[in-house]
PDB file with SEQRES, HELIX, SHEET and CRYST1 records, atoms N, CA, C and O in Angstrom:
SEQRES   1 A   80  MET SER PHE ARG THR THR THR PRO THR PHE GLU ALA GLY          
SEQRES   2 A   80  GLU GLU ILE GLU VAL TYR VAL THR GLU LEU ASP GLU GLU          
SEQRES   3 A   80  SER GLY GLU LEU VAL ALA LEU VAL GLY GLU THR ARG LEU          
SEQRES   4 A   80  TYR PHE GLU ASN GLY GLU ALA ASP ILE VAL GLY CYS ARG          
SEQRES   5 A   80  VAL LEU ALA LYS VAL GLU SER PHE ASP ASP ALA GLU HIS          
SEQRES   6 A   80  ARG GLY ARG LEU THR HIS LEU LYS THR LEU SER GLN GLY          
SEQRES   7 A   80  SER PHE                                                      
HELIX    1 AA1 ALA A   46  ILE A   48  5                                   3    
SHEET    1 AA1 6 GLU A  15  TYR A  19  0                                        
SHEET    2 AA1 6 ARG A  52  ASP A  61 -1                                        
SHEET    3 AA1 6 ARG A  66  SER A  76 -1                                        
SHEET    4 AA1 6 THR A  37  PHE A  41  1                                        
SHEET    5 AA1 6 LEU A  30  VAL A  34 -1                                        
SHEET    6 AA1 6 GLU A  22  LEU A  23 -1                                        
CRYST1    1.000    1.000    1.000  90.00  90.00  90.00 P 1           1          
ATOM      1  N   MET A   1     112.046   5.455  63.633  1.00  0.00           N  
ATOM      2  CA  MET A   1     110.930   5.305  62.747  1.00  0.00           C  
ATOM      3  C   MET A   1     111.252   6.116  61.465  1.00  0.00           C  
ATOM      4  O   MET A   1     111.812   7.212  61.479  1.00  0.00           O  
ATOM      5  N   SER A   2     110.823   5.438  60.321  1.00  0.00           N  
ATOM      6  CA  SER A   2     110.994   6.152  58.977  1.00  0.00           C  
ATOM      7  C   SER A   2     109.747   6.053  58.255  1.00  0.00           C  
ATOM      8  O   SER A   2     108.931   5.156  58.467  1.00  0.00           O  
ATOM      9  N   PHE A   3     109.590   7.010  57.365  1.00  0.00           N  
ATOM     10  CA  PHE A   3     108.347   7.018  56.505  1.00  0.00           C  
ATOM     11  C   PHE A   3     108.825   7.068  55.078  1.00  0.00           C  
ATOM     12  O   PHE A   3     109.859   7.645  54.743  1.00  0.00           O  
ATOM     13  N   ARG A   4     107.991   6.412  54.227  1.00  0.00           N  
ATOM     14  CA  ARG A   4     108.297   6.572  52.845  1.00  0.00           C  
ATOM     15  C   ARG A   4     107.942   7.986  52.355  1.00  0.00           C  
ATOM     16  O   ARG A   4     107.037   8.624  52.893  1.00  0.00           O  
ATOM     17  N   THR A   5     108.649   8.461  51.348  1.00  0.00           N  
ATOM     18  CA  THR A   5     108.384   9.781  50.835  1.00  0.00           C  
ATOM     19  C   THR A   5     107.390   9.712  49.690  1.00  0.00           C  
ATOM     20  O   THR A   5     107.295   8.692  49.007  1.00  0.00           O  
ATOM     21  N   THR A   6     106.639  10.807  49.476  1.00  0.00           N  
ATOM     22  CA  THR A   6     105.672  10.856  48.387  1.00  0.00           C  
ATOM     23  C   THR A   6     106.395  11.393  47.126  1.00  0.00           C  
ATOM     24  O   THR A   6     105.775  11.473  46.066  1.00  0.00           O  
ATOM     25  N   THR A   7     107.698  11.762  47.221  1.00  0.00           N  
ATOM     26  CA  THR A   7     108.387  12.197  46.037  1.00  0.00           C  
ATOM     27  C   THR A   7     109.750  11.498  45.974  1.00  0.00           C  
ATOM     28  O   THR A   7     110.785  12.120  46.211  1.00  0.00           O  
ATOM     29  N   PRO A   8     109.739  10.222  45.659  1.00  0.00           N  
ATOM     30  CA  PRO A   8     110.980   9.449  45.559  1.00  0.00           C  
ATOM     31  C   PRO A   8     111.866   9.975  44.414  1.00  0.00           C  
ATOM     32  O   PRO A   8     111.353  10.596  43.484  1.00  0.00           O  
ATOM     33  N   THR A   9     113.142   9.743  44.467  1.00  0.00           N  
ATOM     34  CA  THR A   9     114.077  10.089  43.463  1.00  0.00           C  
ATOM     35  C   THR A   9     114.649   8.854  42.819  1.00  0.00           C  
ATOM     36  O   THR A   9     114.690   7.783  43.424  1.00  0.00           O  
ATOM     37  N   PHE A  10     115.105   9.014  41.545  1.00  0.00           N  
ATOM     38  CA  PHE A  10     115.669   7.874  40.845  1.00  0.00           C  
ATOM     39  C   PHE A  10     116.961   8.336  40.101  1.00  0.00           C  
ATOM     40  O   PHE A  10     117.143   9.521  39.819  1.00  0.00           O  
ATOM     41  N   GLU A  11     117.805   7.397  39.812  1.00  0.00           N  
ATOM     42  CA  GLU A  11     119.058   7.678  39.161  1.00  0.00           C  
ATOM     43  C   GLU A  11     119.002   7.083  37.704  1.00  0.00           C  
ATOM     44  O   GLU A  11     118.470   5.999  37.467  1.00  0.00           O  
ATOM     45  N   ALA A  12     119.579   7.861  36.769  1.00  0.00           N  
ATOM     46  CA  ALA A  12     119.589   7.419  35.391  1.00  0.00           C  
ATOM     47  C   ALA A  12     120.380   6.093  35.286  1.00  0.00           C  
ATOM     48  O   ALA A  12     121.469   5.967  35.846  1.00  0.00           O  
ATOM     49  N   GLY A  13     119.821   5.129  34.571  1.00  0.00           N  
ATOM     50  CA  GLY A  13     120.352   3.814  34.452  1.00  0.00           C  
ATOM     51  C   GLY A  13     119.760   2.803  35.376  1.00  0.00           C  
ATOM     52  O   GLY A  13     119.925   1.599  35.178  1.00  0.00           O  
ATOM     53  N   GLU A  14     119.021   3.307  36.459  1.00  0.00           N  
ATOM     54  CA  GLU A  14     118.368   2.362  37.381  1.00  0.00           C  
ATOM     55  C   GLU A  14     117.213   1.669  36.730  1.00  0.00           C  
ATOM     56  O   GLU A  14     116.445   2.285  35.991  1.00  0.00           O  
ATOM     57  N   GLU A  15     117.080   0.366  37.001  1.00  0.00           N  
ATOM     58  CA  GLU A  15     115.913  -0.363  36.522  1.00  0.00           C  
ATOM     59  C   GLU A  15     114.918  -0.459  37.673  1.00  0.00           C  
ATOM     60  O   GLU A  15     115.305  -0.821  38.784  1.00  0.00           O  
ATOM     61  N   ILE A  16     113.676  -0.150  37.440  1.00  0.00           N  
ATOM     62  CA  ILE A  16     112.668  -0.107  38.473  1.00  0.00           C  
ATOM     63  C   ILE A  16     111.351  -0.834  38.008  1.00  0.00           C  
ATOM     64  O   ILE A  16     111.091  -0.950  36.811  1.00  0.00           O  
ATOM     65  N   GLU A  17     110.575  -1.292  38.946  1.00  0.00           N  
ATOM     66  CA  GLU A  17     109.302  -1.888  38.646  1.00  0.00           C  
ATOM     67  C   GLU A  17     108.248  -0.780  39.012  1.00  0.00           C  
ATOM     68  O   GLU A  17     108.284  -0.209  40.102  1.00  0.00           O  
ATOM     69  N   VAL A  18     107.283  -0.497  38.022  1.00  0.00           N  
ATOM     70  CA  VAL A  18     106.276   0.479  38.208  1.00  0.00           C  
ATOM     71  C   VAL A  18     104.996   0.040  37.613  1.00  0.00           C  
ATOM     72  O   VAL A  18     104.988  -0.859  36.771  1.00  0.00           O  
ATOM     73  N   TYR A  19     103.909   0.630  38.007  1.00  0.00           N  
ATOM     74  CA  TYR A  19     102.620   0.430  37.310  1.00  0.00           C  
ATOM     75  C   TYR A  19     102.425   1.577  36.332  1.00  0.00           C  
ATOM     76  O   TYR A  19     102.623   2.744  36.670  1.00  0.00           O  
ATOM     77  N   VAL A  20     102.025   1.218  35.095  1.00  0.00           N  
ATOM     78  CA  VAL A  20     101.735   2.282  34.128  1.00  0.00           C  
ATOM     79  C   VAL A  20     100.300   2.694  34.471  1.00  0.00           C  
ATOM     80  O   VAL A  20      99.361   1.921  34.284  1.00  0.00           O  
ATOM     81  N   THR A  21     100.148   3.907  34.969  1.00  0.00           N  
ATOM     82  CA  THR A  21      98.935   4.399  35.528  1.00  0.00           C  
ATOM     83  C   THR A  21      98.001   5.063  34.527  1.00  0.00           C  
ATOM     84  O   THR A  21      96.783   5.008  34.697  1.00  0.00           O  
ATOM     85  N   GLU A  22      98.552   5.698  33.473  1.00  0.00           N  
ATOM     86  CA  GLU A  22      97.689   6.458  32.595  1.00  0.00           C  
ATOM     87  C   GLU A  22      98.375   6.704  31.248  1.00  0.00           C  
ATOM     88  O   GLU A  22      99.585   6.553  31.082  1.00  0.00           O  
ATOM     89  N   LEU A  23      97.496   7.103  30.277  1.00  0.00           N  
ATOM     90  CA  LEU A  23      97.946   7.625  29.011  1.00  0.00           C  
ATOM     91  C   LEU A  23      97.625   9.105  29.038  1.00  0.00           C  
ATOM     92  O   LEU A  23      96.445   9.456  29.047  1.00  0.00           O  
ATOM     93  N   ASP A  24      98.580   9.968  29.051  1.00  0.00           N  
ATOM     94  CA  ASP A  24      98.354  11.405  29.083  1.00  0.00           C  
ATOM     95  C   ASP A  24      97.731  11.817  27.740  1.00  0.00           C  
ATOM     96  O   ASP A  24      98.357  11.756  26.682  1.00  0.00           O  
ATOM     97  N   GLU A  25      96.462  12.240  27.844  1.00  0.00           N  
ATOM     98  CA  GLU A  25      95.766  12.617  26.588  1.00  0.00           C  
ATOM     99  C   GLU A  25      96.429  13.721  25.828  1.00  0.00           C  
ATOM    100  O   GLU A  25      96.495  13.690  24.599  1.00  0.00           O  
ATOM    101  N   GLU A  26      96.910  14.674  26.531  1.00  0.00           N  
ATOM    102  CA  GLU A  26      97.517  15.863  25.927  1.00  0.00           C  
ATOM    103  C   GLU A  26      98.801  15.492  25.165  1.00  0.00           C  
ATOM    104  O   GLU A  26      98.929  15.847  23.993  1.00  0.00           O  
ATOM    105  N   SER A  27      99.712  14.818  25.771  1.00  0.00           N  
ATOM    106  CA  SER A  27     101.015  14.500  25.188  1.00  0.00           C  
ATOM    107  C   SER A  27     101.020  13.146  24.482  1.00  0.00           C  
ATOM    108  O   SER A  27     101.909  12.895  23.668  1.00  0.00           O  
ATOM    109  N   GLY A  28     100.070  12.277  24.760  1.00  0.00           N  
ATOM    110  CA  GLY A  28     100.037  10.964  24.210  1.00  0.00           C  
ATOM    111  C   GLY A  28     101.053  10.012  24.777  1.00  0.00           C  
ATOM    112  O   GLY A  28     101.292   8.930  24.241  1.00  0.00           O  
ATOM    113  N   GLU A  29     101.682  10.457  25.934  1.00  0.00           N  
ATOM    114  CA  GLU A  29     102.700   9.640  26.612  1.00  0.00           C  
ATOM    115  C   GLU A  29     102.070   8.747  27.720  1.00  0.00           C  
ATOM    116  O   GLU A  29     101.085   9.108  28.364  1.00  0.00           O  
ATOM    117  N   LEU A  30     102.688   7.588  27.894  1.00  0.00           N  
ATOM    118  CA  LEU A  30     102.361   6.728  28.994  1.00  0.00           C  
ATOM    119  C   LEU A  30     103.049   7.279  30.244  1.00  0.00           C  
ATOM    120  O   LEU A  30     104.167   7.791  30.199  1.00  0.00           O  
ATOM    121  N   VAL A  31     102.320   7.149  31.373  1.00  0.00           N  
ATOM    122  CA  VAL A  31     102.793   7.768  32.627  1.00  0.00           C  
ATOM    123  C   VAL A  31     102.737   6.733  33.751  1.00  0.00           C  
ATOM    124  O   VAL A  31     101.768   5.981  33.859  1.00  0.00           O  
ATOM    125  N   ALA A  32     103.785   6.697  34.593  1.00  0.00           N  
ATOM    126  CA  ALA A  32     103.752   5.897  35.853  1.00  0.00           C  
ATOM    127  C   ALA A  32     103.856   6.963  36.962  1.00  0.00           C  
ATOM    128  O   ALA A  32     104.732   7.827  36.956  1.00  0.00           O  
ATOM    129  N   LEU A  33     102.875   6.844  37.948  1.00  0.00           N  
ATOM    130  CA  LEU A  33     102.968   7.763  39.118  1.00  0.00           C  
ATOM    131  C   LEU A  33     103.487   6.939  40.272  1.00  0.00           C  
ATOM    132  O   LEU A  33     102.971   5.863  40.572  1.00  0.00           O  
ATOM    133  N   VAL A  34     104.539   7.472  40.930  1.00  0.00           N  
ATOM    134  CA  VAL A  34     105.054   6.915  42.102  1.00  0.00           C  
ATOM    135  C   VAL A  34     105.003   8.008  43.196  1.00  0.00           C  
ATOM    136  O   VAL A  34     105.878   8.870  43.280  1.00  0.00           O  
ATOM    137  N   GLY A  35     103.975   7.938  44.004  1.00  0.00           N  
ATOM    138  CA  GLY A  35     103.640   9.068  44.927  1.00  0.00           C  
ATOM    139  C   GLY A  35     103.267  10.243  44.002  1.00  0.00           C  
ATOM    140  O   GLY A  35     102.423  10.115  43.115  1.00  0.00           O  
ATOM    141  N   GLU A  36     103.928  11.392  44.241  1.00  0.00           N  
ATOM    142  CA  GLU A  36     103.745  12.579  43.465  1.00  0.00           C  
ATOM    143  C   GLU A  36     104.749  12.701  42.316  1.00  0.00           C  
ATOM    144  O   GLU A  36     104.746  13.699  41.595  1.00  0.00           O  
ATOM    145  N   THR A  37     105.566  11.742  42.150  1.00  0.00           N  
ATOM    146  CA  THR A  37     106.574  11.753  41.091  1.00  0.00           C  
ATOM    147  C   THR A  37     105.918  11.151  39.811  1.00  0.00           C  
ATOM    148  O   THR A  37     105.303  10.085  39.821  1.00  0.00           O  
ATOM    149  N   ARG A  38     106.108  11.937  38.697  1.00  0.00           N  
ATOM    150  CA  ARG A  38     105.561  11.525  37.446  1.00  0.00           C  
ATOM    151  C   ARG A  38     106.719  11.042  36.528  1.00  0.00           C  
ATOM    152  O   ARG A  38     107.699  11.752  36.305  1.00  0.00           O  
ATOM    153  N   LEU A  39     106.559   9.816  36.015  1.00  0.00           N  
ATOM    154  CA  LEU A  39     107.584   9.226  35.162  1.00  0.00           C  
ATOM    155  C   LEU A  39     106.917   8.977  33.753  1.00  0.00           C  
ATOM    156  O   LEU A  39     105.908   8.285  33.620  1.00  0.00           O  
ATOM    157  N   TYR A  40     107.529   9.563  32.779  1.00  0.00           N  
ATOM    158  CA  TYR A  40     107.014   9.431  31.382  1.00  0.00           C  
ATOM    159  C   TYR A  40     107.814   8.427  30.586  1.00  0.00           C  
ATOM    160  O   TYR A  40     109.044   8.408  30.632  1.00  0.00           O  
ATOM    161  N   PHE A  41     107.062   7.549  29.820  1.00  0.00           N  
ATOM    162  CA  PHE A  41     107.699   6.558  28.985  1.00  0.00           C  
ATOM    163  C   PHE A  41     108.042   7.100  27.693  1.00  0.00           C  
ATOM    164  O   PHE A  41     107.240   7.804  27.079  1.00  0.00           O  
ATOM    165  N   GLU A  42     109.301   6.785  27.195  1.00  0.00           N  
ATOM    166  CA  GLU A  42     109.724   7.137  25.841  1.00  0.00           C  
ATOM    167  C   GLU A  42     109.227   6.115  24.826  1.00  0.00           C  
ATOM    168  O   GLU A  42     109.307   6.366  23.624  1.00  0.00           O  
ATOM    169  N   ASN A  43     108.727   4.994  25.264  1.00  0.00           N  
ATOM    170  CA  ASN A  43     108.249   3.977  24.354  1.00  0.00           C  
ATOM    171  C   ASN A  43     107.106   3.212  25.053  1.00  0.00           C  
ATOM    172  O   ASN A  43     106.801   3.457  26.220  1.00  0.00           O  
ATOM    173  N   GLY A  44     106.495   2.296  24.322  1.00  0.00           N  
ATOM    174  CA  GLY A  44     105.472   1.453  24.891  1.00  0.00           C  
ATOM    175  C   GLY A  44     104.113   1.797  24.162  1.00  0.00           C  
ATOM    176  O   GLY A  44     103.947   2.867  23.577  1.00  0.00           O  
ATOM    177  N   GLU A  45     103.221   0.873  24.236  1.00  0.00           N  
ATOM    178  CA  GLU A  45     101.888   0.977  23.674  1.00  0.00           C  
ATOM    179  C   GLU A  45     100.804   1.149  24.707  1.00  0.00           C  
ATOM    180  O   GLU A  45     100.975   0.727  25.851  1.00  0.00           O  
ATOM    181  N   ALA A  46      99.683   1.762  24.338  1.00  0.00           N  
ATOM    182  CA  ALA A  46      98.649   2.069  25.223  1.00  0.00           C  
ATOM    183  C   ALA A  46      98.112   0.841  25.995  1.00  0.00           C  
ATOM    184  O   ALA A  46      97.536   0.980  27.074  1.00  0.00           O  
ATOM    185  N   ASP A  47      98.308  -0.328  25.436  1.00  0.00           N  
ATOM    186  CA  ASP A  47      97.726  -1.507  26.110  1.00  0.00           C  
ATOM    187  C   ASP A  47      98.488  -1.909  27.344  1.00  0.00           C  
ATOM    188  O   ASP A  47      98.069  -2.842  28.029  1.00  0.00           O  
ATOM    189  N   ILE A  48      99.605  -1.244  27.670  1.00  0.00           N  
ATOM    190  CA  ILE A  48     100.254  -1.572  28.965  1.00  0.00           C  
ATOM    191  C   ILE A  48      99.771  -0.731  30.154  1.00  0.00           C  
ATOM    192  O   ILE A  48     100.249  -0.865  31.280  1.00  0.00           O  
ATOM    193  N   VAL A  49      98.760   0.179  29.838  1.00  0.00           N  
ATOM    194  CA  VAL A  49      98.141   0.946  30.989  1.00  0.00           C  
ATOM    195  C   VAL A  49      97.535  -0.081  31.942  1.00  0.00           C  
ATOM    196  O   VAL A  49      96.858  -1.008  31.498  1.00  0.00           O  
ATOM    197  N   GLY A  50      97.767   0.069  33.234  1.00  0.00           N  
ATOM    198  CA  GLY A  50      97.293  -0.871  34.239  1.00  0.00           C  
ATOM    199  C   GLY A  50      98.160  -2.045  34.451  1.00  0.00           C  
ATOM    200  O   GLY A  50      97.803  -2.925  35.235  1.00  0.00           O  
ATOM    201  N   CYS A  51      99.341  -2.125  33.769  1.00  0.00           N  
ATOM    202  CA  CYS A  51     100.285  -3.237  33.931  1.00  0.00           C  
ATOM    203  C   CYS A  51     101.460  -2.863  34.812  1.00  0.00           C  
ATOM    204  O   CYS A  51     101.798  -1.683  34.906  1.00  0.00           O  
ATOM    205  N   ARG A  52     102.071  -3.797  35.440  1.00  0.00           N  
ATOM    206  CA  ARG A  52     103.282  -3.634  36.165  1.00  0.00           C  
ATOM    207  C   ARG A  52     104.382  -3.968  35.139  1.00  0.00           C  
ATOM    208  O   ARG A  52     104.302  -4.967  34.423  1.00  0.00           O  
ATOM    209  N   VAL A  53     105.387  -3.121  35.092  1.00  0.00           N  
ATOM    210  CA  VAL A  53     106.390  -3.216  34.115  1.00  0.00           C  
ATOM    211  C   VAL A  53     107.791  -2.998  34.725  1.00  0.00           C  
ATOM    212  O   VAL A  53     107.950  -2.349  35.759  1.00  0.00           O  
ATOM    213  N   LEU A  54     108.724  -3.530  34.087  1.00  0.00           N  
ATOM    214  CA  LEU A  54     110.172  -3.200  34.316  1.00  0.00           C  
ATOM    215  C   LEU A  54     110.590  -2.122  33.417  1.00  0.00           C  
ATOM    216  O   LEU A  54     110.397  -2.232  32.206  1.00  0.00           O  
ATOM    217  N   ALA A  55     111.197  -0.999  33.967  1.00  0.00           N  
ATOM    218  CA  ALA A  55     111.581   0.123  33.134  1.00  0.00           C  
ATOM    219  C   ALA A  55     112.948   0.656  33.568  1.00  0.00           C  
ATOM    220  O   ALA A  55     113.352   0.554  34.726  1.00  0.00           O  
ATOM    221  N   LYS A  56     113.617   1.214  32.605  1.00  0.00           N  
ATOM    222  CA  LYS A  56     114.921   1.818  32.866  1.00  0.00           C  
ATOM    223  C   LYS A  56     114.785   3.339  32.924  1.00  0.00           C  
ATOM    224  O   LYS A  56     114.212   3.971  32.037  1.00  0.00           O  
ATOM    225  N   VAL A  57     115.323   3.887  33.979  1.00  0.00           N  
ATOM    226  CA  VAL A  57     115.261   5.387  34.134  1.00  0.00           C  
ATOM    227  C   VAL A  57     116.317   5.935  33.161  1.00  0.00           C  
ATOM    228  O   VAL A  57     117.498   5.603  33.258  1.00  0.00           O  
ATOM    229  N   GLU A  58     115.873   6.769  32.235  1.00  0.00           N  
ATOM    230  CA  GLU A  58     116.740   7.488  31.305  1.00  0.00           C  
ATOM    231  C   GLU A  58     117.221   8.768  31.842  1.00  0.00           C  
ATOM    232  O   GLU A  58     118.390   9.112  31.665  1.00  0.00           O  
ATOM    233  N   SER A  59     116.321   9.542  32.534  1.00  0.00           N  
ATOM    234  CA  SER A  59     116.713  10.804  33.151  1.00  0.00           C  
ATOM    235  C   SER A  59     115.782  11.122  34.251  1.00  0.00           C  
ATOM    236  O   SER A  59     114.653  10.630  34.245  1.00  0.00           O  
ATOM    237  N   PHE A  60     116.191  11.945  35.239  1.00  0.00           N  
ATOM    238  CA  PHE A  60     115.373  12.280  36.257  1.00  0.00           C  
ATOM    239  C   PHE A  60     115.697  13.720  36.812  1.00  0.00           C  
ATOM    240  O   PHE A  60     116.865  14.074  36.968  1.00  0.00           O  
ATOM    241  N   ASP A  61     114.652  14.523  37.098  1.00  0.00           N  
ATOM    242  CA  ASP A  61     114.839  15.857  37.592  1.00  0.00           C  
ATOM    243  C   ASP A  61     114.383  15.840  39.063  1.00  0.00           C  
ATOM    244  O   ASP A  61     113.187  15.757  39.344  1.00  0.00           O  
ATOM    245  N   ASP A  62     115.350  15.921  40.003  1.00  0.00           N  
ATOM    246  CA  ASP A  62     114.964  15.870  41.439  1.00  0.00           C  
ATOM    247  C   ASP A  62     114.142  17.119  41.840  1.00  0.00           C  
ATOM    248  O   ASP A  62     113.279  16.999  42.710  1.00  0.00           O  
ATOM    249  N   ALA A  63     114.366  18.289  41.256  1.00  0.00           N  
ATOM    250  CA  ALA A  63     113.574  19.441  41.699  1.00  0.00           C  
ATOM    251  C   ALA A  63     112.121  19.379  41.219  1.00  0.00           C  
ATOM    252  O   ALA A  63     111.212  19.828  41.918  1.00  0.00           O  
ATOM    253  N   GLU A  64     111.919  18.849  40.086  1.00  0.00           N  
ATOM    254  CA  GLU A  64     110.515  18.802  39.487  1.00  0.00           C  
ATOM    255  C   GLU A  64     109.857  17.457  39.774  1.00  0.00           C  
ATOM    256  O   GLU A  64     108.654  17.306  39.559  1.00  0.00           O  
ATOM    257  N   HIS A  65     110.619  16.478  40.254  1.00  0.00           N  
ATOM    258  CA  HIS A  65     110.075  15.095  40.494  1.00  0.00           C  
ATOM    259  C   HIS A  65     109.419  14.552  39.266  1.00  0.00           C  
ATOM    260  O   HIS A  65     108.276  14.095  39.299  1.00  0.00           O  
ATOM    261  N   ARG A  66     110.199  14.607  38.103  1.00  0.00           N  
ATOM    262  CA  ARG A  66     109.763  14.147  36.811  1.00  0.00           C  
ATOM    263  C   ARG A  66     110.900  13.348  36.233  1.00  0.00           C  
ATOM    264  O   ARG A  66     112.069  13.634  36.492  1.00  0.00           O  
ATOM    265  N   GLY A  67     110.561  12.346  35.450  1.00  0.00           N  
ATOM    266  CA  GLY A  67     111.582  11.515  34.832  1.00  0.00           C  
ATOM    267  C   GLY A  67     111.153  10.932  33.503  1.00  0.00           C  
ATOM    268  O   GLY A  67     109.987  11.026  33.119  1.00  0.00           O  
ATOM    269  N   ARG A  68     112.067  10.350  32.827  1.00  0.00           N  
ATOM    270  CA  ARG A  68     111.833   9.625  31.600  1.00  0.00           C  
ATOM    271  C   ARG A  68     112.278   8.223  31.697  1.00  0.00           C  
ATOM    272  O   ARG A  68     113.383   7.938  32.158  1.00  0.00           O  
ATOM    273  N   LEU A  69     111.445   7.350  31.274  1.00  0.00           N  
ATOM    274  CA  LEU A  69     111.678   5.862  31.326  1.00  0.00           C  
ATOM    275  C   LEU A  69     111.609   5.196  29.967  1.00  0.00           C  
ATOM    276  O   LEU A  69     110.959   5.699  29.050  1.00  0.00           O  
ATOM    277  N   THR A  70     112.299   4.032  29.836  1.00  0.00           N  
ATOM    278  CA  THR A  70     112.176   3.154  28.734  1.00  0.00           C  
ATOM    279  C   THR A  70     111.566   1.850  29.262  1.00  0.00           C  
ATOM    280  O   THR A  70     112.060   1.260  30.223  1.00  0.00           O  
ATOM    281  N   HIS A  71     110.463   1.410  28.599  1.00  0.00           N  
ATOM    282  CA  HIS A  71     109.814   0.170  28.917  1.00  0.00           C  
ATOM    283  C   HIS A  71     110.698  -0.961  28.485  1.00  0.00           C  
ATOM    284  O   HIS A  71     111.102  -1.027  27.324  1.00  0.00           O  
ATOM    285  N   LEU A  72     111.016  -1.880  29.424  1.00  0.00           N  
ATOM    286  CA  LEU A  72     111.840  -3.023  29.133  1.00  0.00           C  
ATOM    287  C   LEU A  72     111.040  -4.294  28.970  1.00  0.00           C  
ATOM    288  O   LEU A  72     111.251  -5.058  28.028  1.00  0.00           O  
ATOM    289  N   LYS A  73     110.102  -4.523  29.910  1.00  0.00           N  
ATOM    290  CA  LYS A  73     109.366  -5.824  29.959  1.00  0.00           C  
ATOM    291  C   LYS A  73     108.070  -5.628  30.703  1.00  0.00           C  
ATOM    292  O   LYS A  73     108.027  -4.930  31.715  1.00  0.00           O  
ATOM    293  N   THR A  74     107.038  -6.226  30.218  1.00  0.00           N  
ATOM    294  CA  THR A  74     105.773  -6.216  30.976  1.00  0.00           C  
ATOM    295  C   THR A  74     105.789  -7.411  31.937  1.00  0.00           C  
ATOM    296  O   THR A  74     105.973  -8.543  31.492  1.00  0.00           O  
ATOM    297  N   LEU A  75     105.595  -7.180  33.274  1.00  0.00           N  
ATOM    298  CA  LEU A  75     105.687  -8.196  34.233  1.00  0.00           C  
ATOM    299  C   LEU A  75     104.385  -8.804  34.585  1.00  0.00           C  
ATOM    300  O   LEU A  75     104.333  -9.998  34.878  1.00  0.00           O  
ATOM    301  N   SER A  76     103.313  -8.043  34.574  1.00  0.00           N  
ATOM    302  CA  SER A  76     101.983  -8.555  34.883  1.00  0.00           C  
ATOM    303  C   SER A  76     100.936  -7.696  34.322  1.00  0.00           C  
ATOM    304  O   SER A  76     101.096  -6.477  34.260  1.00  0.00           O  
ATOM    305  N   GLN A  77      99.799  -8.319  33.882  1.00  0.00           N  
ATOM    306  CA  GLN A  77      98.670  -7.634  33.311  1.00  0.00           C  
ATOM    307  C   GLN A  77      97.717  -7.308  34.443  1.00  0.00           C  
ATOM    308  O   GLN A  77      97.817  -7.879  35.529  1.00  0.00           O  
ATOM    309  N   GLY A  78      96.786  -6.385  34.192  1.00  0.00           N  
ATOM    310  CA  GLY A  78      95.714  -6.127  35.177  1.00  0.00           C  
ATOM    311  C   GLY A  78      95.883  -4.857  35.880  1.00  0.00           C  
ATOM    312  O   GLY A  78      96.878  -4.149  35.725  1.00  0.00           O  
ATOM    313  N   SER A  79      94.843  -4.552  36.704  1.00  0.00           N  
ATOM    314  CA  SER A  79      94.901  -3.268  37.398  1.00  0.00           C  
ATOM    315  C   SER A  79      95.682  -3.294  38.682  1.00  0.00           C  
ATOM    316  O   SER A  79      95.942  -4.364  39.234  1.00  0.00           O  
ATOM    317  N   PHE A  80      96.047  -2.172  39.149  1.00  0.00           N  
ATOM    318  CA  PHE A  80      96.791  -2.031  40.407  1.00  0.00           C  
ATOM    319  C   PHE A  80      95.838  -1.774  41.466  1.00  0.00           C  
ATOM    320  O   PHE A  80      96.228  -1.619  42.623  1.00  0.00           O  
TER     321      PHE A  80                                                      
END                                                                             
């Protein structure tokens, strides 16, 4: 039996599909939450909050469960 983790890890260069879950008011950055992992977008507009997108992982810190993404393409509109 296996269970999914709440803190997945990613590799730089990997392309992943995520939901853009919020716009961080303090930093002004778009955020995708994958479990307890926070992924911050280096680009993108506020209108993609709530959308499923294809993104490229630019960097990832395994210890902090934080990463940087580049928005490549919006796959679907609407809420998750």
